C-alpha positions as CSV (number, residue, x, y, z in Angstrom):
1,X,-16.7,-16.3,10.6
2,X,-15.3,-13.0,11.7
3,X,-17.7,-10.1,12.4
4,X,-17.2,-7.1,10.3
5,X,-18.6,-3.6,11.2
6,X,-18.7,-2.6,7.5
7,X,-17.0,-3.3,4.2
8,X,-14.9,-0.2,4.6
9,X,-13.6,-1.4,8.0
10,X,-11.7,-4.3,6.4
11,X,-10.2,-2.0,3.8
12,X,-9.1,0.5,6.5
13,X,-7.4,-2.2,8.5
14,X,-5.6,-3.4,5.3
15,X,-4.5,0.2,4.7
16,X,-3.2,0.6,8.3
17,X,-1.2,-2.6,8.0
18,X,0.4,-1.4,4.8
19,X,1.2,2.0,6.3
20,X,2.9,0.2,9.2
21,X,5.0,-1.8,6.7
22,X,6.0,1.4,4.9
23,X,7.0,3.0,8.2
24,X,9.3,0.1,8.9
25,X,10.9,0.3,5.4
26,X,11.5,4.0,5.6
27,X,12.9,3.7,9.1
28,X,15.2,0.9,7.8
29,X,16.3,3.2,5.0
30,X,17.2,5.9,7.5
31,X,19.0,3.4,9.7
32,X,21.1,2.3,6.8
33,X,22.0,5.8,5.6
34,X,25.7,5.2,6.2
35,X,25.8,1.6,4.9
36,X,27.8,1.3,1.7
37,X,25.9,-0.1,-1.3
38,X,22.6,0.1,0.5
39,X,19.7,0.9,-1.9
40,X,16.6,2.6,-0.4
41,X,13.5,0.5,-0.4
42,X,9.8,1.3,-0.6
43,X,6.5,-0.6,-1.0
44,X,3.8,-0.3,-3.6
45,X,0.6,-1.3,-1.7
46,X,-1.7,1.0,-3.6
47,X,-2.2,-1.6,-6.3
48,X,-3.0,-4.2,-3.8
49,X,-5.5,-2.0,-2.0
50,X,-7.2,-1.2,-5.3
51,X,-7.6,-5.0,-5.9
52,X,-8.8,-5.5,-2.4
53,X,-11.4,-2.7,-2.8
54,X,-12.7,-4.4,-6.0
55,X,-12.9,-7.7,-4.1
56,X,-14.7,-6.2,-1.0
57,X,-17.2,-4.2,-3.0
58,X,-17.8,-6.9,-5.6
59,X,-16.5,-5.0,-8.6
60,X,-15.4,-7.2,-11.5
61,X,-11.6,-7.3,-11.3
62,X,-11.6,-9.2,-14.6
63,X,-11.9,-6.1,-16.8
64,X,-11.0,-6.6,-20.4
65,X,-7.3,-6.3,-21.0
66,X,-5.6,-5.0,-24.1
67,X,-3.4,-7.8,-25.4
68,X,0.1,-7.0,-26.5
69,X,0.5,-7.3,-30.3
70,X,2.9,-9.9,-31.5
71,X,4.1,-9.8,-35.1
72,X,6.5,-12.7,-34.6
73,X,6.3,-15.9,-32.6
74,X,9.6,-15.1,-31.0
75,X,8.3,-12.0,-29.3
76,X,7.6,-12.1,-25.6
77,X,4.1,-12.4,-24.3
78,X,4.5,-9.6,-21.7
79,X,4.4,-9.8,-17.9
80,X,3.0,-13.0,-16.5
81,X,2.7,-14.3,-13.0
82,X,2.1,-10.8,-11.5
83,X,-0.3,-10.9,-8.6
84,X,-1.7,-7.4,-8.1
85,X,-3.3,-8.5,-4.8
86,X,0.0,-8.5,-3.0
87,X,2.1,-5.5,-2.1
88,X,5.5,-5.2,-3.8
89,X,8.7,-4.0,-2.2
90,X,11.0,-2.3,-4.7
91,X,14.2,-0.3,-4.8
92,X,13.5,3.4,-5.2
93,X,14.8,4.8,-8.5
94,X,15.8,8.3,-9.4
95,X,18.1,9.0,-6.5
96,X,21.7,9.7,-7.1
97,X,24.1,7.2,-5.5
98,X,26.8,8.6,-3.4
99,X,30.5,7.6,-3.8
100,X,29.8,4.5,-1.6
101,X,26.8,3.6,-3.9
102,X,24.3,4.2,-1.1
103,X,21.0,5.8,-2.5
104,X,19.4,6.9,0.8
105,X,18.5,10.6,0.7
106,X,17.6,11.9,4.2
107,X,15.4,14.6,2.8
108,X,13.4,12.1,0.7
109,X,13.1,9.7,3.6
110,X,11.9,12.2,6.1
111,X,9.3,13.6,3.7
112,X,8.1,10.0,3.1
113,X,7.9,9.5,6.9
114,X,5.8,12.7,7.2
115,X,3.5,11.6,4.3
116,X,3.1,8.2,5.8
117,X,2.3,9.6,9.2
118,X,-0.4,11.8,7.8
119,X,-2.0,8.9,5.9
120,X,-1.8,6.7,8.9
121,X,-3.5,9.3,11.1
122,X,-6.2,9.8,8.4
123,X,-6.9,6.0,8.3
124,X,-7.0,5.8,12.1
125,X,-9.5,8.6,12.2
126,X,-11.6,7.0,9.5
127,X,-11.6,3.7,11.4
128,X,-12.7,5.4,14.6
129,X,-15.5,7.2,12.8
130,X,-16.6,3.9,11.2
131,X,-16.8,2.4,14.6
132,X,-18.7,5.4,16.0
133,X,-21.3,5.2,13.3
134,X,-21.9,1.5,14.1
135,X,-22.1,2.3,17.8
136,X,-24.6,5.1,17.2
137,X,-26.8,2.7,15.2
138,X,-26.7,0.2,18.1
139,X,-27.4,2.9,20.7
140,X,-30.4,4.2,18.6
141,X,-31.9,0.8,18.1
142,X,-31.7,0.0,21.8
143,X,-33.8,3.1,22.7
144,X,-36.7,1.9,20.5
């Protein structure tokens, strides 16, 4: 059994791992800016982190769902087989393709790199503070 400093520690580590993956994807987009037919990629890990948070803090992830109405047996049942506990890599929509069908926009990618760096630094800082709180508790208890 692995030792955990706190419940938040596990979530912070997951967040850092996801931010590292996003960094690689955005860097890959920039590296392929001149590759014909390349589509910019991103990752949706926020949904996975929400599910992980529910799992860690014991919240019921089986909240009631509104079922899709079917007026005919031939209608589709909706999305099935979706696992919200895993991050999803997707092609970024809403960007104009150039003449070579490449959708990488350097301005978008650099702003994504900046946002990701800020979030990574915030998570790193929170992880350090979480460790310092634990250390201060141990230091205080050893003085008693």
